[in-house]
Structure formats: C-alpha cells, structure tokens
C-alpha positions as CSV (number, residue, x, y, z in Angstrom):
1,X,355.1,193.5,146.8
2,X,354.3,194.5,150.0
3,X,356.1,198.0,149.3
4,X,354.0,198.4,146.3
5,X,351.1,197.5,147.9
6,X,351.7,200.3,150.6
7,X,352.7,202.6,148.0
8,X,349.0,202.3,146.2
9,X,347.1,202.5,149.6
10,X,348.8,206.0,150.2
11,X,347.9,206.8,146.4
12,X,344.2,205.7,147.4
13,X,344.1,207.6,150.4
14,X,345.8,210.7,149.1
15,X,343.2,210.7,146.3
16,X,340.3,210.2,148.2
17,X,341.5,213.4,150.9
18,X,341.6,215.5,147.7
19,X,338.4,214.6,146.3
20,X,337.1,214.9,149.8
21,X,338.8,218.4,149.7
22,X,337.6,219.4,146.6
23,X,333.4,218.6,147.2
24,X,333.8,220.5,150.7
25,X,335.6,223.4,148.5
26,X,332.5,223.1,146.0
27,X,329.6,222.7,148.7
28,X,331.1,226.0,150.3
29,X,331.3,227.8,146.7
30,X,327.7,226.8,145.9
31,X,326.4,228.2,149.4
32,X,328.3,231.4,148.8
33,X,326.6,231.6,145.8
34,X,323.3,230.8,147.2
35,X,324.0,233.7,149.8
36,X,324.8,236.1,147.1
37,X,321.5,235.4,144.9
38,X,319.3,235.1,147.7
39,X,318.0,238.6,148.2
40,X,317.8,240.7,151.2
41,X,314.1,242.3,151.6
42,X,314.8,244.1,154.3
43,X,317.0,246.4,152.3
44,X,315.2,247.1,149.2
45,X,314.9,250.4,148.7
46,X,312.0,252.2,150.2
47,X,311.1,253.6,147.3
48,X,310.9,250.3,145.5
49,X,308.7,248.9,148.6
50,X,306.4,251.9,148.4
51,X,305.6,251.6,144.4
52,X,304.6,248.0,145.1
53,X,302.1,248.7,147.9
54,X,300.0,251.3,145.9
55,X,299.3,248.2,144.1
56,X,298.4,246.3,147.1
57,X,294.7,245.9,148.6
58,X,295.0,247.4,152.3
59,X,294.5,244.1,153.6
60,X,297.4,242.4,152.0
61,X,299.4,246.0,152.6
62,X,299.0,245.9,156.1
63,X,300.4,242.2,156.6
64,X,303.3,243.0,154.5
65,X,304.1,246.0,156.8
66,X,304.6,243.3,159.5
67,X,307.5,241.7,157.7
68,X,310.0,244.1,159.3
69,X,310.6,247.3,160.4
70,X,311.5,248.7,157.0
71,X,308.4,247.6,155.4
72,X,306.5,249.3,158.1
73,X,307.9,252.3,158.0
74,X,307.0,252.3,154.6
75,X,303.5,251.3,155.7
76,X,303.0,254.6,157.2
77,X,304.4,257.0,154.5
78,X,302.2,259.9,154.1
79,X,302.6,259.4,149.9
80,X,301.1,255.9,150.4
81,X,298.0,257.2,151.7
82,X,297.2,260.2,149.7
83,X,294.9,258.4,147.4
84,X,292.7,255.9,149.1
85,X,289.6,254.2,148.3
86,X,287.4,253.0,151.3
87,X,285.3,249.8,150.3
88,X,282.0,249.3,152.7
89,X,279.9,246.4,152.9
90,X,277.9,244.1,155.5
91,X,279.3,240.9,155.4
92,X,275.7,239.1,155.6
93,X,274.7,241.4,152.1
94,X,277.7,241.0,150.3
95,X,280.7,238.4,149.1
96,X,283.0,241.4,149.0
97,X,285.6,241.9,151.1
98,X,285.1,245.6,153.0
99,X,287.8,247.5,154.1
100,X,288.3,246.1,157.9
101,X,286.8,248.5,160.9
102,X,290.1,248.4,162.9
103,X,292.3,249.5,159.7
104,X,289.9,252.1,158.9
105,X,290.1,253.3,162.8
106,X,293.9,253.2,162.2
107,X,293.7,255.0,158.6
108,X,291.9,258.0,160.4
109,X,293.9,258.2,163.7
110,X,297.5,257.8,161.9
111,X,297.0,259.1,158.5
112,X,293.8,261.6,158.2
113,X,295.9,264.3,157.6
114,X,297.3,262.6,154.7
115,X,294.2,261.8,152.6
116,X,293.8,263.9,149.5
117,X,292.3,261.9,146.9
118,X,289.6,259.7,148.9
119,X,286.4,258.0,147.6
120,X,283.8,255.8,149.2
121,X,282.6,252.8,147.3
122,X,279.4,251.4,148.9
123,X,279.3,247.9,147.3
124,X,275.8,246.9,148.9
125,X,272.8,248.6,149.2
126,X,272.5,248.3,153.0
127,X,271.7,251.6,155.7
128,X,274.5,250.7,157.8
129,X,277.2,250.8,155.0
130,X,276.2,254.2,154.2
131,X,276.3,255.3,157.7
132,X,279.7,253.8,158.3
133,X,280.9,256.1,155.4
134,X,279.3,259.4,156.8
135,X,280.8,258.3,160.2
136,X,283.9,258.4,158.4
137,X,283.6,261.5,156.6
138,X,282.6,263.2,159.7
139,X,285.9,262.4,161.4
140,X,288.0,263.9,158.4
141,X,288.5,267.3,160.1
142,X,292.7,267.4,159.7
143,X,292.7,266.5,156.2
144,X,292.2,268.8,153.3
145,X,291.2,267.1,150.6
146,X,291.7,267.3,146.6
147,X,289.2,264.7,145.3
148,X,286.0,263.3,146.9
149,X,283.7,260.6,145.6
150,X,281.0,258.9,146.9
151,X,279.8,255.6,144.8
152,X,277.5,253.3,145.5
153,X,277.1,250.2,143.1
154,X,273.7,249.2,144.6
155,X,270.7,251.1,145.0
156,X,269.4,252.5,147.3
157,X,272.2,253.7,149.7
158,X,273.0,257.2,150.3
159,X,269.4,257.9,149.9
160,X,268.4,256.2,152.4
161,X,270.2,258.2,155.4
162,X,268.8,261.0,157.5
163,X,269.3,264.2,155.0
164,X,270.8,265.7,158.3
165,X,273.2,263.1,158.5
166,X,274.5,262.6,155.7
167,X,274.6,267.0,155.2
168,X,276.2,267.4,158.5
169,X,279.1,264.7,157.7
170,X,279.5,266.4,154.0
171,X,280.0,269.7,155.4
172,X,282.8,268.7,157.7
173,X,285.0,267.9,154.3
174,X,283.9,270.7,152.6
175,X,284.2,273.2,155.8
176,X,288.1,271.5,156.5
177,X,289.0,271.0,152.9
178,X,289.7,274.0,151.3
179,X,290.6,272.7,148.1
180,X,288.3,270.6,146.6
181,X,289.3,270.0,142.6
182,X,287.0,267.1,142.0
183,X,283.5,266.3,143.9
184,X,281.3,263.0,142.7
185,X,278.3,262.8,144.7
186,X,275.5,261.1,142.7
187,X,272.6,259.4,144.2
188,X,273.2,261.4,147.5
189,X,270.6,263.9,149.5
190,X,272.8,266.7,149.1
191,X,271.1,270.2,149.1
192,X,271.6,273.8,148.3
193,X,272.4,275.0,151.4
194,X,275.1,272.3,151.7
195,X,276.4,273.6,148.2
196,X,276.6,277.2,149.5
197,X,279.1,275.8,152.0
198,X,281.0,273.8,149.6
199,X,281.4,277.1,147.2
200,X,282.0,279.1,150.1
201,X,285.1,277.3,151.1
202,X,286.2,275.7,147.2
203,X,284.9,278.3,144.7
204,X,288.8,278.9,143.6
205,X,290.0,275.1,143.5
206,X,286.4,273.0,142.1
207,X,287.0,272.0,138.6
208,X,284.7,268.9,138.6
209,X,281.5,268.6,139.8
210,X,279.4,265.2,139.3
211,X,276.0,265.1,141.3
212,X,273.4,263.3,138.9
213,X,270.1,262.0,140.7
214,X,270.1,264.5,143.6
215,X,266.2,265.2,144.4
216,X,267.2,268.0,147.0
217,X,269.0,270.3,144.7
218,X,267.2,273.0,142.6
219,X,267.8,275.1,139.9
220,X,268.9,277.5,141.8
221,X,271.8,275.7,144.0
222,X,273.4,274.6,141.1
223,X,273.3,278.3,139.2
224,X,275.0,278.9,142.5
225,X,277.6,277.0,141.6
226,X,277.9,278.1,138.4
227,X,278.1,281.6,139.7
228,X,280.7,281.5,141.8
229,X,283.6,278.4,140.5
230,X,284.8,280.2,137.8
231,X,287.3,277.2,137.3
232,X,284.6,274.3,136.8
233,X,285.5,272.5,134.0
234,X,283.4,269.0,134.0
235,X,280.1,269.4,135.5
236,X,277.0,266.6,135.4
237,X,273.8,266.7,136.7
238,X,269.9,265.6,135.7
239,X,268.0,267.9,133.1
240,X,265.5,269.5,135.5
241,X,268.6,271.3,136.6
242,X,269.7,272.9,133.4
243,X,268.5,275.9,133.0
244,X,268.9,279.0,130.6
245,X,270.0,280.7,133.5
246,X,272.6,278.2,134.4
247,X,274.1,278.2,130.6
248,X,274.2,281.5,130.9
249,X,276.3,281.8,133.6
250,X,278.5,279.2,132.6
251,X,279.2,281.2,129.3
252,X,280.1,284.4,131.2
253,X,283.7,286.2,130.5
254,X,284.6,285.5,134.2
255,X,283.8,281.5,133.9
256,X,286.7,279.2,132.0
257,X,285.8,277.6,129.0
258,X,283.6,274.2,130.0
259,X,285.2,271.0,128.6
260,X,282.5,268.7,129.7
261,X,279.0,268.9,130.2
262,X,276.4,265.6,131.0
263,X,273.1,266.1,131.2
264,X,271.2,262.7,132.3
265,X,267.3,263.2,131.0
266,X,265.5,260.0,133.1
267,X,261.7,259.3,133.1
268,X,261.2,256.6,136.2
269,X,257.0,257.0,135.8
270,X,255.9,257.8,132.2
271,X,253.5,260.9,131.7
272,X,254.1,262.4,135.3
273,X,257.4,263.9,134.5
274,X,257.2,267.4,133.1
275,X,260.3,268.5,130.8
276,X,260.8,272.1,130.2
277,X,262.6,273.7,127.2
278,X,266.2,275.3,126.8
279,X,266.1,278.1,124.3
280,X,268.3,278.2,121.5
281,X,269.7,281.6,122.3
282,X,270.9,279.8,125.7
283,X,272.5,277.1,123.3
284,X,273.9,279.4,121.4
285,X,275.8,281.7,124.1
286,X,277.1,278.2,125.8
287,X,278.7,277.0,122.7
288,X,280.1,280.5,121.3
289,X,281.9,280.7,125.4
290,X,283.0,276.7,125.1
291,X,283.2,276.0,121.4
292,X,284.9,272.6,122.1
293,X,282.7,271.6,124.8
294,X,281.7,267.7,124.9
295,X,277.9,268.0,125.3
296,X,277.1,264.5,126.5
297,X,273.1,263.5,127.1
298,X,271.7,260.2,128.3
299,X,268.1,259.6,127.7
300,X,265.9,257.3,129.4
301,X,262.8,258.6,128.5
302,X,259.5,256.5,127.2
303,X,258.5,257.3,123.8
304,X,255.9,260.0,124.4
305,X,258.1,261.8,126.5
306,X,260.1,263.3,123.9
307,X,258.2,266.1,122.6
308,X,259.9,268.7,123.9
309,X,263.5,267.8,122.5
310,X,265.3,267.8,119.0
311,X,262.8,270.5,118.0
312,X,265.4,272.9,117.0
313,X,269.2,272.9,116.6
314,X,270.9,271.7,120.0
315,X,274.9,271.1,120.1
316,X,274.9,267.6,121.5
317,X,278.2,265.8,120.7
318,X,277.4,262.2,122.4
319,X,273.9,261.2,122.5
320,X,272.4,257.9,124.0
321,X,268.8,256.4,124.3
322,X,268.5,253.6,126.9
323,X,265.4,252.8,126.1
324,X,263.0,252.6,123.0
325,X,263.0,255.7,120.8
326,X,260.8,256.5,117.9
327,X,261.7,257.0,114.4
328,X,260.1,260.4,114.2
329,X,262.9,261.4,116.9
330,X,266.4,259.6,115.4
331,X,264.7,261.8,112.4
332,X,264.8,264.8,114.2
333,X,268.2,263.9,115.5
334,X,269.7,264.0,112.0
335,X,268.0,267.3,111.6
336,X,269.2,269.0,114.8
337,X,272.2,267.6,116.0
338,X,275.2,268.7,113.5
339,X,278.0,268.4,116.5
340,X,276.9,264.6,117.0
341,X,280.3,262.8,117.3
342,X,278.6,259.6,118.9
343,X,274.9,257.9,119.1
344,X,273.9,254.9,120.7
345,X,270.7,253.3,120.4
346,X,269.6,250.6,122.7
347,X,265.9,249.6,120.6
348,X,263.8,251.4,118.6
349,X,261.0,248.9,117.4
350,X,260.4,246.7,114.4
351,X,260.1,249.9,111.9
352,X,263.6,249.7,110.0
353,X,265.7,252.9,110.4
354,X,266.8,253.5,107.1
355,X,265.9,256.6,106.2
356,X,267.0,258.0,109.8
357,X,270.4,256.4,109.6
358,X,271.0,258.1,106.0
359,X,269.8,261.7,107.0
360,X,272.1,261.0,110.4
361,X,275.2,260.4,107.6
362,X,274.3,263.5,105.9
363,X,274.1,265.9,108.4
364,X,276.3,264.8,111.0
365,X,279.5,265.2,109.4
366,X,281.3,264.5,112.6
367,X,279.8,261.1,113.7
368,X,283.0,258.8,114.2
369,X,280.8,256.1,116.9
370,X,277.7,254.1,116.2
371,X,276.0,251.5,118.6
372,X,272.2,249.9,117.6
373,X,271.1,247.2,119.6
374,X,267.4,246.2,119.3
375,X,266.9,247.9,115.7
376,X,266.2,246.6,112.0
377,X,268.6,248.2,109.3
378,X,268.1,246.9,106.2
379,X,271.6,245.8,105.0
380,X,271.5,248.0,101.8
381,X,271.1,251.0,103.8
382,X,273.4,250.4,106.2
383,X,276.1,249.9,103.7
384,X,274.7,253.1,102.3
385,X,275.0,254.6,105.5
386,X,279.0,253.5,106.0
387,X,279.4,254.5,102.8
388,X,278.7,257.9,103.4
389,X,280.3,258.1,106.8
390,X,283.6,256.4,105.5
391,X,286.5,255.9,107.6
392,X,285.8,258.4,110.0
393,X,283.8,255.6,111.8
394,X,286.0,254.5,114.1
395,X,283.8,252.8,116.3
396,X,281.0,250.7,114.8
397,X,279.5,248.2,117.1
398,X,276.0,247.0,115.5
399,X,274.2,243.6,116.9
400,X,273.9,241.2,114.3
401,X,270.2,240.9,114.3
402,X,270.1,244.4,113.8
403,X,270.9,243.9,109.8
404,X,268.4,242.7,107.7
405,X,269.1,241.0,104.4
406,X,267.9,242.1,101.4
407,X,268.0,241.5,97.3
408,X,271.2,243.6,97.2
409,X,273.3,242.0,100.4
410,X,273.3,239.3,102.3
411,X,274.5,238.9,105.9
412,X,278.0,237.0,104.6
413,X,277.9,239.5,102.0
414,X,277.6,242.5,104.5
415,X,280.8,241.7,106.4
416,X,283.2,242.3,103.0
417,X,281.6,245.2,101.7
418,X,281.5,247.0,105.1
419,X,285.0,246.2,105.5
420,X,286.0,247.7,102.4
421,X,284.6,251.1,103.0
422,X,285.9,251.4,106.6
423,X,289.4,250.3,105.6
424,X,289.2,247.7,108.1
425,X,287.8,244.0,108.7
426,X,284.4,244.2,110.5
427,X,282.3,241.8,111.8
428,X,279.0,242.5,113.5
429,X,278.7,242.1,117.2
430,X,277.1,238.8,119.0
431,X,276.6,241.0,122.1
432,X,276.3,244.7,123.0
433,X,279.6,246.5,123.8
434,X,278.5,249.9,124.8
C-alpha cells in the first residue's frame, strides 16, 4: 500500500511539473506573439510618416516630431513645407487656435526656402493679426513662392494697415519669387506700382489673379497686368476695374484663352456709385477669343442702380443677385443672357416671377442650375419652367415659401410633378443651399 501511495504521489508531482512547464511555454509564446504584433513606430517608412504629417495641424505635427529621431527628421523634410497655411489671430479676440509664434520663427528660420504654396488666414478683425502676416511676408526673402493667398475671414483687416507697410511686405515676395502662378489678394491695399513689380518679375508664370475689393488699383493698373501676363487664365476683380480696353487686351492674339473671369458689381451706398457701360463690341471680341470662358458676375446693388446693366446681350454664364432685384431686371436677363448656365436670386419682392422664369427658360438654353430665395412663383409657372428646361436642370434649389399654390397645383402635388419632369426625386428646400 505504501508503495502504491508513493507511485501516485510521484505521478501527481510529475503531472504538476508538466502543467507548469506547459504554462510557461504558453506564456513565452504569448509574449513573443505580442512582441511580433506590437508595431515599432520608430521604424515606420518615412514616406508613410510624411503622408500622415501632412494631414496634421501644425501644433500636433510639432508634438509628434518629439516622439523619436526618425519622426523629427520627417518633420524637417522639405516636402512637408512646400504647402503651408499661417493662421493668425489674437487670443483676446478669437477662440480659434492660431499658429504659435515660436513655430512661425522656426518655420521661417529653417524652411522659408522650401515654401512654395503659402496662404495667410487672418481669422479675426484685429490690426495686429494683419501686421503679423506682413511681418512674415517681409521675411520671405529666400523663398520662391508659386502661390500666395491673403485671406481675411473677418473685415476689416489688411485694409486697416498703413498702405506703405503692406506694399513693402508684398513687394518682397513679388521680387524674390520670380515664379508666382497664383495670387489671391482680395480686400487689400495693393496698388498700381506694386502690380508693376509683380508683372516685372512674374509675367511669364502668372496664371491666376484674384483681387476683388482693392480700391487702390485703377483700370490702368489691371490693364498693365493683362498686357504683360499673357498666360493669365483666371481673373477676379471689381466692376470698376473692368473696361473695354481690358477686354480687348485679354482678346489679343498673344494672350491665352481666359478660362474664368469673375466680376463683382458692388454698391455700399445707394445712389452714390456710378456704373459705366461696357460696349457690346468689346464683349464680342472677348468671347470670340475665349469662347469657352466662364463669366461669373455677382451683383450686390440696389434696385435703382441696375439701369446700365442687361441693356444688350452679355456673355455671362453664372449670375448671382445678392440683394433684391426687380422683375424688370430679371426680364432683361432672359432677353440678354443666352449663355447663362447658373442663376441665383436671393430676393425679389412680392410680385410673382412667372413670366420672367418662362422667358429665361425659353431663351437660356444652357441653364442647368437655379436657386431662388425670397421670391414668389406660382406652382403652375414653376412646373412649366421645369418642363421647358427638362433634365438639364442638374441643380434646382427652391425655398418652399417661394412656391405659391394655385388652382392647378398644391404644394403636395408639385413635388411629384416636378420630379416627373426632372427624372429624379425632388423636394423644395427648407433652407438656402447656395
């Protein structure tokens, strides 16, 4: 019996040892598996890290660069700094996060010669933020920018600066870049002499120029740009800079075909702004030279100021009325805008636009996008308008209160009727979408 007990105890001890060994073996295997599965972030390919860094905000990017030596190397790679946006604001006037001043110093010190696609976004209306943007611009003496954008989301901003300070900073970029292809300087005190500097150094490369609301630029200044920058393809400016001479310069044989021309027609004080008339022959020459150009016009006028416009055929393709516009003007649009592709009317008044919409449908054969805000249209006229335009109306944004029920259609019925003619499901909008 004792012998049998000893054998059993030996077997039990052996079994426990085997179980313990198996447990250790599984533990080691599990640890090896975890070790294999855990990524070594420091050994990621730098191309992958670079792709990730490009989507990070600057401050997060800077924090990530402190993880390891490899990530810090990527942080200073030239490719990461070719495209950059400086966000500027004063903490006391904005809740938005600005680019940290110390980071700006580091960027200018180590990467100014790498910058190519740069924008300055001033997100408050403080003069200090605009001055900071100018200070940075004046330090970009070793860079060769391809694009530059000065964006002010709150007004006034750059216009509050001393003109000489702004021009001096901007001229630094114009002189040193030599290869600017895109320039967006809306709402800035840029002037004719600074545009001459731009042309003298970048005439062979400039393709896009947006400079709406630049009161110190004259028609002669923008004409200088058109005369010298023969590769210009996109241009945006205020109506007071548009002239017959400018259109003819853009129509010369040495000039490339313009692809996009935006004109802002703006009046701040009713009755105090005089608007000149562009000759039909100038428009004809312009369209003959650039037959596929998109001519976009934004109107922010008072009703009594529309008299010089739409008196003869005009080659506008995209037309936006930001203030109330009369039935008479919309009727003239139908008669004089055969190239019209998009029409947006934010407000009209209390007189239905039935006849005007029908006329536009008859005459504007390329119309494919319509937006109506504070207007009135009878349901029957609206259905007839959609029926005439048919499936080419790819965008139809109509506020529900625009549609006035009549004997033929109620608001419930018009949804089905319009959907039938469009060939897709359509509903009126509850809020503006343009």
